[in-house]
C-alpha positions in Angstrom: 4.0 10.8 -1.9 2.5 12.1 -5.1 -1.0 12.2 -6.7 -1.5 11.5 -10.4 -4.8 13.2 -11.3 -6.6 12.2 -14.5 -9.8 12.9 -16.2 -10.2 9.8 -18.4 -10.1 6.1 -17.9 -6.8 4.7 -16.5 -6.4 2.6 -19.7 -6.7 5.5 -22.2 -5.1 8.3 -20.2 -2.2 9.7 -22.2 -0.5 11.6 -19.4 -1.9 12.3 -16.0 -0.9 15.4 -14.1 1.5 14.9 -11.2 1.1 16.7 -7.9 3.6 16.5 -5.0 2.9 19.6 -2.9 0.8 18.5 0.1 -1.3 21.7 0.1 -2.0 21.3 -3.6 -3.0 17.7 -3.1 -5.4 18.6 -0.3 -7.0 21.3 -2.5 -7.4 18.9 -5.4 -9.0 16.2 -3.3 -11.2 18.5 -1.2 -12.3 21.0 -3.9 -11.8 19.7 -7.4 -12.5 16.0 -7.3 -15.7 15.1 -9.2 -16.2 18.6 -10.6 -15.4 17.6 -14.2 -11.7 18.5 -14.1 -10.5 15.2 -12.5 -12.3 11.9 -12.2 -9.5 9.8 -10.8 -6.7 10.2 -8.3 -3.9 7.6 -8.1 -1.7 7.9 -5.1 1.8 6.6 -5.3 5.4 7.1 -4.2 8.9 6.5 -5.5 10.5 3.1 -4.7 14.3 2.7 -4.3 14.9 -0.6 -6.1 18.4 -0.8 -4.7 17.0 -1.6 -1.2 16.2 -5.1 -0.1 12.7 -6.5 -0.7 12.1 -6.4 3.1 12.9 -2.6 3.2 10.7 -1.9 0.2 7.8 -3.7 1.7 8.3 -2.0 5.1 8.4 1.4 3.4 5.2 0.6 1.4 3.4 -0.6 4.6 4.3 2.8 6.2 2.9 4.7 3.3 -0.3 2.6 3.3 -0.6 3.4 7.0 -0.2 7.1 6.2 -2.9 6.8 3.6 -5.2 5.1 6.0 -4.7 7.9 8.5 -5.3 10.6 5.8 -8.6 9.1 4.6 -9.9 7.3 7.7 -8.3 9.0 10.7 -11.0 9.7 13.3 -13.6 7.6 11.5 -15.3 5.0 13.7 -16.1 1.7 12.1 -19.8 0.7 12.2 -20.6 -2.1 14.5 -24.4 -2.4 13.9 -26.1 -2.9 10.5 -29.8 -2.9 9.6 -31.3 -6.2 8.8 -32.0 -6.9 5.1 -35.4 -8.5 4.3 
């Protein structure tokens, strides 16, 4: 998995910086996001296009599950919401 960190809009970004080291990615997200250096983090991974479509989708689903655990692991979903007048 890799993170593409950028400071400008996704449309006009000339070349994002690529980060693949897990410790560096953690540092970027925990300490540097929103401090003027980076505004956006795009998370991606390589895809082996020689694999079958089923295998590609299965691998993508596993990565999405990993991302869910990274960002929401241990977070409990709200079950009650205040009423809006």
